[in-house]
Every structure is written in C-alpha cells, then in structure tokens.
C-alpha angles and dihedrals in degrees: 000000000000119000116249116231115251119249108231092203091052092046092053094046092047091047091054091049091048090051091050092048094048095044088055090059116093091225125080125247095260092057092046090049092053092049087054092050098254120138091227139347095274095103092047091049091050092049091049089052091051094245098115140018128235117235117249093246089055090051091051090050090049091053092048093046092048091050090052090050090053095248105096122200118214104227092197090058092043094054103034105023 
C-alpha cells in the first residue's frame, strides 16, 4: 500500500489542537507521554509542532487517559477540527 503524502496545513492545525488539548490537562507533558507509552515527551512535542503524527492507538489511549483524569479530549475535534 503506497504512503499518502502528509498535508502540512493539516499537520500544523492538528498540532495546534493537540497543544490546546494537552495544555488543558493538569499533568505535564512528561507524565502524559509516559501514560501513552512513550519514553519521553519528544514525540508529543514533535506532534504539537506538526512534524509528526500520532498513531490511532495512541490517540485512543490519550482519550481514555484524559477521560480518567476528568479532562476529556474530543477525538473528533482533535482530528477534524
């Protein structure tokens, strides 16, 4: 299956929404990254900057984790705006 080229405008917009969602969480990026199974917050920072995408399973884990923390994240909004 061929790879689809990344849309830079989508990546920037998604990154900004991700930044907004994560900044609304009471925990810091390092703690959120660990909850998602990352070693550190490098991948989250890259996603917030629009340089990389998060896998769907990580987004689902993020939504479940945020719900458990009492600060839910709407995945529909996060992905589509």
